[in-house]
C-alpha positions as CSV (number, residue, x, y, z in Angstrom):
1,X,11.5,7.4,8.6
2,X,14.0,6.7,6.4
3,X,13.3,5.9,2.7
4,X,14.3,2.6,2.9
5,X,11.8,2.0,6.2
6,X,9.2,3.5,4.2
7,X,9.5,1.1,1.0
8,X,9.7,-1.5,3.6
9,X,6.3,-0.7,5.4
10,X,4.4,0.3,2.1
11,X,5.1,-3.0,1.0
12,X,4.6,-5.4,4.2
13,X,1.7,-3.2,5.9
14,X,-0.6,-3.9,3.3
15,X,0.3,-7.4,2.6
16,X,-0.5,-7.6,6.5
17,X,-3.6,-6.0,6.4
18,X,-4.7,-8.0,3.3
19,X,-4.1,-11.3,5.2
20,X,-5.5,-10.2,8.4
21,X,-8.6,-9.1,6.4
22,X,-8.9,-12.8,4.8
23,X,-8.2,-14.6,8.1
24,X,-11.0,-12.6,9.5
25,X,-13.5,-12.8,6.5
26,X,-12.7,-16.6,6.6
27,X,-13.1,-16.6,10.1
28,X,-16.3,-14.7,10.3
29,X,-18.0,-16.7,7.5
30,X,-16.9,-20.1,9.2
31,X,-18.6,-19.0,12.5
32,X,-21.7,-18.3,10.3
33,X,-21.8,-21.5,8.7
34,X,-21.2,-23.2,12.1
35,X,-24.1,-21.4,13.8
36,X,-26.4,-22.3,10.6
37,X,-25.2,-26.0,10.6
38,X,-25.6,-26.7,14.1
39,X,-29.0,-25.1,14.1
40,X,-30.1,-27.2,11.4
41,X,-28.6,-30.3,13.0
42,X,-30.4,-29.4,16.2
43,X,-33.6,-28.7,14.2
44,X,-33.3,-32.3,12.4
45,X,-32.5,-33.6,15.7
46,X,-35.5,-32.2,17.6
47,X,-37.6,-33.2,14.3
48,X,-36.6,-36.6,14.8
49,X,-37.6,-36.4,18.4
50,X,-40.7,-35.2,17.7
51,X,-41.6,-38.2,14.9
52,X,-40.4,-40.7,17.8
53,X,-43.1,-39.1,20.1
54,X,-45.9,-39.6,17.9
55,X,-45.0,-43.0,16.9
56,X,-44.7,-44.0,20.3
57,X,-48.5,-42.1,21.1
58,X,-49.8,-43.9,18.4
59,X,-48.2,-47.3,20.0
60,X,-50.0,-46.8,23.1
61,X,-53.3,-45.9,21.8
62,X,-53.4,-48.7,19.8
63,X,-52.6,-51.0,22.8
64,X,-55.6,-49.4,24.7
65,X,-57.8,-48.7,21.7
66,X,-59.8,-51.7,22.0
67,X,-60.4,-51.8,25.7
68,X,-61.1,-47.9,25.5
69,X,-63.8,-48.3,23.0
70,X,-65.5,-50.7,24.5
71,X,-65.7,-49.1,27.9
72,X,-68.1,-46.5,29.2
73,X,-66.9,-43.2,31.1
74,X,-67.5,-44.9,34.5
75,X,-65.7,-48.2,33.8
76,X,-63.1,-49.1,36.5
77,X,-62.3,-52.2,35.2
78,X,-61.5,-50.9,31.6
79,X,-59.8,-48.0,33.3
80,X,-57.6,-50.4,35.7
81,X,-56.5,-52.5,32.6
82,X,-55.5,-49.3,30.5
83,X,-53.4,-48.4,33.9
84,X,-51.7,-51.8,33.8
85,X,-51.0,-51.7,29.8
86,X,-49.6,-48.2,30.4
87,X,-47.5,-48.8,33.0
88,X,-45.9,-52.0,31.1
89,X,-45.3,-49.8,28.0
90,X,-41.8,-48.6,28.8
91,X,-39.2,-48.3,26.3
92,X,-35.6,-48.0,27.8
93,X,-34.3,-46.9,31.1
94,X,-36.0,-43.4,30.2
95,X,-39.0,-44.1,28.1
96,X,-42.2,-44.4,29.5
97,X,-46.1,-43.4,29.6
98,X,-47.6,-41.4,32.2
99,X,-51.7,-40.2,32.7
100,X,-53.5,-37.6,34.5
101,X,-57.2,-36.7,34.8
102,X,-58.1,-33.5,33.5
103,X,-58.2,-32.1,37.3
104,X,-54.5,-32.7,37.6
105,X,-54.4,-36.1,39.5
106,X,-51.8,-38.8,38.4
107,X,-53.2,-41.9,37.3
108,X,-50.1,-43.7,35.7
109,X,-46.2,-43.0,36.5
110,X,-44.0,-46.0,36.3
111,X,-40.7,-44.2,37.0
112,X,-42.2,-42.1,40.1
113,X,-44.2,-44.3,42.0
114,X,-45.2,-41.6,44.7
115,X,-47.0,-39.5,42.2
116,X,-50.6,-41.5,41.5
117,X,-53.1,-40.9,43.5
118,X,-51.9,-37.1,44.1
119,X,-52.9,-34.2,42.5
120,X,-50.0,-32.3,40.5
121,X,-52.0,-29.4,38.8
122,X,-49.8,-26.6,40.5
123,X,-46.6,-28.6,40.0
124,X,-44.0,-26.0,38.4
125,X,-40.5,-26.9,36.8
126,X,-37.2,-24.9,37.8
127,X,-38.0,-22.3,35.2
128,X,-41.6,-21.6,36.8
129,X,-43.4,-23.6,34.0
130,X,-46.8,-25.4,35.3
131,X,-45.9,-28.6,33.7
132,X,-48.8,-30.6,34.4
133,X,-51.6,-27.8,33.8
134,X,-49.9,-26.8,30.2
135,X,-49.6,-30.5,29.2
136,X,-53.6,-31.2,30.1
137,X,-54.4,-27.9,28.0
138,X,-52.4,-29.5,25.2
139,X,-54.7,-32.6,25.4
140,X,-57.9,-31.0,25.5
141,X,-57.1,-29.1,22.3
142,X,-56.6,-32.2,20.6
143,X,-53.2,-33.1,21.2
144,X,-49.7,-31.2,21.1
145,X,-45.9,-30.9,22.2
146,X,-44.9,-29.1,25.1
147,X,-41.2,-28.8,26.4
148,X,-40.3,-28.4,30.3
149,X,-37.4,-29.5,32.8
150,X,-38.2,-32.7,34.4
151,X,-36.0,-34.9,36.9
152,X,-34.5,-37.8,34.5
153,X,-35.0,-41.5,35.8
154,X,-31.2,-42.6,34.7
155,X,-29.5,-39.7,36.5
156,X,-31.9,-38.3,39.0
157,X,-30.9,-34.7,37.8
158,X,-33.3,-32.1,36.1
159,X,-33.0,-32.0,32.2
160,X,-34.9,-30.7,29.3
161,X,-37.8,-32.9,28.3
162,X,-40.0,-32.5,25.5
163,X,-43.5,-34.6,25.9
164,X,-46.6,-35.1,23.5
165,X,-50.0,-35.2,25.2
166,X,-53.0,-36.5,23.8
167,X,-56.7,-36.3,25.7
168,X,-58.7,-39.6,26.5
169,X,-62.2,-37.3,26.6
170,X,-64.4,-39.9,27.3
171,X,-62.4,-40.5,30.7
172,X,-61.0,-37.1,30.9
173,X,-57.7,-38.2,30.6
174,X,-54.3,-36.8,29.6
175,X,-51.9,-39.5,28.3
176,X,-48.5,-38.6,27.5
177,X,-44.9,-39.7,26.7
178,X,-41.9,-38.0,26.5
179,X,-37.9,-37.7,25.3
180,X,-34.9,-36.3,27.6
181,X,-33.4,-33.6,25.0
182,X,-29.7,-33.7,27.1
183,X,-28.5,-36.1,24.5
184,X,-29.6,-33.8,21.8
185,X,-27.8,-30.6,23.2
186,X,-24.6,-33.2,24.1
187,X,-24.7,-34.2,20.0
188,X,-25.1,-30.3,19.3
189,X,-22.4,-29.3,21.5
190,X,-20.0,-31.9,20.3
191,X,-20.5,-30.9,16.7
192,X,-19.9,-27.3,17.4
193,X,-16.8,-28.2,19.0
194,X,-15.7,-30.4,15.9
195,X,-16.5,-27.2,14.0
196,X,-14.7,-25.0,16.0
197,X,-11.9,-27.1,16.1
198,X,-11.9,-27.2,12.0
199,X,-12.0,-23.4,12.2
200,X,-9.1,-23.2,14.5
201,X,-7.4,-25.7,12.1
202,X,-8.0,-23.4,9.0
203,X,-6.9,-20.4,10.9
204,X,-3.6,-22.0,12.0
205,X,-3.1,-23.2,8.3
206,X,-3.7,-19.8,7.1
207,X,-1.2,-18.3,9.7
208,X,1.5,-20.7,8.8
209,X,0.9,-19.7,5.2
210,X,0.8,-16.3,5.8
211,X,3.9,-15.7,8.0
212,X,6.4,-17.2,5.4
213,X,4.8,-14.9,2.9
214,X,5.4,-11.7,4.8
215,X,8.8,-13.1,6.0
216,X,9.1,-13.5,2.0
217,X,8.2,-10.2,1.1
218,X,10.5,-8.9,3.9
219,X,13.3,-10.4,2.9
220,X,12.7,-9.7,-0.9
221,X,12.5,-5.9,0.0
222,X,15.6,-6.4,2.3
223,X,17.3,-7.5,-0.6
224,X,16.0,-4.8,-3.2
225,X,16.8,-2.1,-0.6
226,X,20.3,-3.5,-0.2
227,X,20.6,-3.5,-3.8
228,X,19.5,-0.3,-4.6
229,X,21.5,1.2,-1.7
230,X,24.7,-0.9,-3.7
231,X,23.9,1.0,-6.7
232,X,23.5,4.2,-5.2
233,X,26.6,3.7,-3.3
234,X,28.4,2.9,-7.0
235,X,26.9,6.0,-8.5
236,X,28.1,7.8,-5.9
237,X,31.5,6.7,-6.2
238,X,31.4,7.1,-9.8
239,X,30.0,11.0,-9.9
240,X,33.0,11.7,-6.7
241,X,35.3,10.3,-9.3
242,X,33.7,12.4,-12.3
243,X,33.6,15.3,-10.2
244,X,37.2,14.9,-9.0
245,X,38.3,14.4,-12.9
246,X,36.2,17.4,-14.0
247,X,38.0,19.6,-11.2
248,X,41.0,18.3,-12.4
249,X,40.3,18.9,-15.8
250,X,39.1,22.3,-15.2
251,X,42.5,23.2,-13.1
252,X,44.7,21.5,-16.3
253,X,42.9,24.2,-18.4
254,X,43.3,27.1,-15.9
255,X,47.0,26.0,-16.0
256,X,47.0,25.9,-19.7
257,X,45.6,29.5,-19.8
258,X,47.6,30.9,-17.4
259,X,50.8,29.6,-18.9
260,X,50.0,30.0,-22.5
261,X,48.0,32.8,-22.1
262,X,48.8,35.5,-19.0
263,X,52.3,34.0,-18.4
264,X,53.4,34.4,-21.9
265,X,51.7,38.0,-22.0
266,X,53.0,39.1,-18.5
267,X,56.2,37.9,-19.6
268,X,56.4,40.0,-22.9
269,X,55.5,43.0,-21.0
270,X,58.7,42.5,-18.8
271,X,60.7,41.8,-21.8
272,X,59.0,45.2,-23.2
273,X,59.9,47.3,-19.8
274,X,63.3,45.9,-20.3
275,X,63.9,47.2,-23.2
276,X,62.3,50.5,-22.7
277,X,64.4,50.7,-20.0
278,X,67.7,50.3,-21.7
279,X,66.5,52.8,-24.2
280,X,65.7,55.1,-21.9
281,X,69.2,54.7,-20.2
282,X,71.0,54.9,-24.0
283,X,68.5,58.3,-24.5
284,X,67.3,56.4,-27.5
285,X,64.5,58.2,-29.6
286,X,62.0,54.9,-29.9
287,X,61.6,54.2,-26.0
288,X,58.4,55.4,-26.0
289,X,57.6,52.9,-28.9
290,X,59.0,49.9,-26.7
291,X,56.8,51.6,-23.7
292,X,53.6,51.5,-25.8
293,X,54.3,47.7,-26.9
294,X,54.7,46.9,-23.1
295,X,51.3,48.6,-22.5
296,X,49.6,46.8,-24.8
297,X,50.9,43.3,-23.6
298,X,49.9,44.1,-20.3
299,X,46.4,45.3,-21.7
300,X,46.0,41.4,-23.3
301,X,46.9,40.1,-20.2
302,X,44.3,42.1,-18.6
303,X,41.8,40.9,-21.1
304,X,42.9,37.2,-20.6
305,X,42.4,37.5,-16.5
306,X,38.7,39.3,-17.4
307,X,38.1,36.2,-19.8
308,X,39.1,33.7,-17.3
309,X,37.2,35.1,-14.4
310,X,34.3,35.5,-16.9
311,X,34.4,31.8,-17.5
312,X,34.6,30.9,-14.1
313,X,31.4,33.3,-12.8
314,X,30.2,35.5,-14.8
315,X,29.3,39.0,-13.0
316,X,26.5,39.8,-15.2
317,X,24.7,36.5,-14.3
318,X,24.4,37.8,-10.5
319,X,24.3,41.8,-11.6
320,X,21.9,41.6,-14.6
321,X,20.3,38.2,-14.6
322,X,20.3,35.0,-17.1
323,X,19.3,37.0,-20.3
324,X,22.5,39.8,-20.1
325,X,24.7,36.6,-19.0
326,X,23.5,34.7,-22.2
327,X,23.9,38.0,-24.3
328,X,27.2,38.7,-22.9
329,X,28.5,35.2,-23.5
330,X,27.3,34.6,-27.1
331,X,28.7,38.2,-28.1
332,X,32.3,37.0,-26.6
333,X,31.6,33.5,-28.2
334,X,31.0,34.9,-32.0
335,X,34.0,37.6,-31.6
336,X,36.1,34.6,-30.6
337,X,34.8,32.0,-32.6
338,X,33.5,33.8,-35.8
339,X,30.2,31.4,-35.3
340,X,26.7,33.8,-35.4
341,X,25.1,32.9,-32.5
342,X,21.7,35.0,-32.1
343,X,19.6,35.0,-28.5
344,X,15.7,35.0,-28.6
345,X,14.7,35.8,-25.1
346,X,11.7,38.1,-25.7
347,X,9.1,35.7,-24.2
348,X,11.6,34.8,-21.4
349,X,10.6,36.0,-17.6
350,X,13.7,35.5,-15.3
351,X,12.1,34.2,-12.3
352,X,14.6,31.3,-11.7
353,X,16.3,30.5,-8.3
354,X,19.7,31.8,-8.6
355,X,21.3,28.1,-8.6
356,X,18.8,27.0,-11.4
357,X,19.9,30.1,-13.4
358,X,23.4,29.0,-13.1
359,X,23.0,25.6,-13.9
360,X,20.5,26.6,-17.5
361,X,23.9,29.3,-17.9
362,X,26.3,26.3,-17.6
363,X,24.4,24.1,-19.8
364,X,24.3,27.2,-22.4
365,X,27.8,26.9,-22.0
366,X,28.6,23.7,-22.3
367,X,26.4,23.4,-25.6
368,X,28.5,26.4,-27.4
369,X,31.7,24.3,-26.1
370,X,30.6,21.4,-28.2
371,X,29.4,23.6,-30.8
372,X,32.7,24.9,-31.2
373,X,34.8,21.9,-30.9
374,X,32.5,19.4,-32.9
375,X,29.9,20.7,-35.0
376,X,31.2,22.8,-37.8
377,X,28.4,24.9,-37.7
378,X,28.7,28.3,-39.1
379,X,25.6,29.8,-37.0
380,X,23.5,29.3,-34.4
381,X,20.8,30.4,-31.9
382,X,19.9,30.3,-28.2
383,X,16.2,30.9,-27.2
384,X,14.9,31.0,-23.9
385,X,11.1,31.3,-23.1
386,X,8.6,30.7,-20.0
387,X,5.5,28.7,-20.4
388,X,3.4,28.2,-17.3
389,X,6.0,29.5,-15.1
390,X,8.4,26.5,-16.6
391,X,11.4,27.8,-18.1
392,X,12.7,26.2,-21.6
393,X,15.9,26.7,-23.4
394,X,16.8,25.6,-26.9
395,X,20.4,25.7,-28.6
396,X,20.6,25.0,-32.3
397,X,23.2,24.9,-34.7
398,X,23.4,24.4,-38.5
399,X,26.3,21.9,-38.2
400,X,27.1,18.4,-39.4
401,X,24.9,16.7,-36.4
402,X,25.6,14.8,-33.6
403,X,26.2,11.2,-35.1
404,X,29.0,12.8,-37.3
405,X,30.8,14.7,-34.5
406,X,30.2,14.5,-30.9
407,X,29.5,10.9,-31.1
408,X,33.2,9.9,-31.5
409,X,33.9,11.4,-28.2
410,X,31.2,10.2,-26.4
411,X,33.0,8.4,-24.0
412,X,35.6,11.6,-23.7
413,X,35.1,14.8,-23.2
414,X,32.0,15.8,-25.1
415,X,30.8,12.4,-23.6
416,X,31.9,13.7,-20.1
417,X,30.1,17.4,-20.9
418,X,26.7,16.0,-22.1
419,X,26.4,13.9,-18.9
420,X,27.1,17.1,-17.1
421,X,24.6,18.9,-18.3
422,X,22.0,16.1,-18.1
423,X,22.8,15.8,-14.2
424,X,22.4,19.9,-14.0
425,X,19.2,19.0,-15.2
426,X,18.2,16.2,-13.3
427,X,19.5,17.9,-10.0
428,X,16.2,20.3,-10.7
429,X,14.0,17.8,-11.7
430,X,14.6,18.9,-15.5
431,X,15.2,17.2,-18.6
432,X,17.7,17.6,-21.3
433,X,16.7,16.0,-24.7
434,X,18.9,16.4,-27.7
435,X,18.1,15.7,-31.3
436,X,20.7,15.8,-34.0
437,X,20.7,15.1,-37.8
438,X,22.8,15.9,-40.5
439,X,21.3,19.4,-41.0
440,X,22.2,20.6,-37.1
441,X,21.4,19.7,-33.7
442,X,19.0,21.1,-31.4
443,X,19.7,21.0,-27.9
444,X,16.4,21.5,-25.3
445,X,16.9,22.1,-21.8
446,X,13.4,22.0,-19.5
447,X,13.2,23.1,-15.9
448,X,10.0,22.4,-14.0
449,X,8.3,25.2,-11.8
450,X,9.9,24.3,-8.6
451,X,13.0,25.7,-10.3
452,X,11.3,29.2,-10.2
453,X,11.0,31.5,-7.3
454,X,7.7,32.0,-5.7
455,X,5.5,35.0,-7.1
456,X,6.6,36.9,-3.4
457,X,10.2,36.1,-3.9
458,X,10.2,36.8,-7.5
459,X,8.7,40.2,-6.5
460,X,11.1,41.1,-4.0
461,X,13.9,40.4,-6.3
462,X,12.6,42.2,-8.7
């Protein structure tokens, strides 16, 4: 996965996960709320039905109370009057009163006229409930509620029914009435459907809000990525230009060195040899002196070639290591410029990778160049040491400082040199720090552990 895709994934995926988590949490909480609300609603409806049954039962008892209290246990006339009253006390298409004796014989049933005169003690509903026997038990216990399945008169279908049974103990009768619960369940289902629809609506709102947010973040990531890519392309182009410019400058410098140094020395050697040849032909006594001048000019050309090759790639850096290469560089610099530069590399362990050692050497080389061209210093010091397998190097001088010297060329050659040093350190994840005052300048180069060889490779190199 490319860096751009990683950035987009790290930005968009957590947002999607957060949105899904929030949506799931809202859905679960809404579902729990629905269950709680529906349960409360159903309990309230059943409670209202229970209250209604108690009221209707009390109404029936009030209607027959006078007759029942005045009658005896075997008063058939009173019992007949009570049958007539209970038969007439219906309330709606599905509301009626029924009566059974304690043996299970039906006495009153206004809706199912085939039941009176028959015993229904063993009657069971589709769920296996012994309906009449349980109602009689409730009546004998002082009255109570019982839920079962019974045929609904208005539809002829089996439905859940809640009945309240009370006992007329003097006659050994069970008097009861009931309400059907299918309307309760229908209202509960309707309420549940409404709440579920609200949940789906909420989920859709969250989804419609989240989707544009994800797309917006994705678009923002793409814009940032494209912007960073354009910036990287611009920096790459700028770096390429600078590399080409540096190459051209180096070629121009080498051309000047070859033309003004080696070429002139070789021309001098040629003139000396020509002069010596004429003197030898003329048997002149100072022919040897002319040959000596030619040899001296040739020796100067050889030194100049060695100096140029040393500047391009010092052999000491490959053969003897960084400390020896720096010592050779400082010795040649002091001899050429007259500026006394000392090397302090006592606490340094040369475990750097070859590329990192070359980068540190080039930084020192560029720093010395700045000292020579801009600082006006008379002495300086290069210190190299190792701390926790991290290499540090400082180059200091007693010149008039960066502000007065190199700042005037910050956009020119010296500025390019500073940027080159910074980029050399940044290539290895290091830093370049410059502290400059009127008393002098201290340049600090720091390399990370990754620029050093592993212990195994370091021992092998040693």
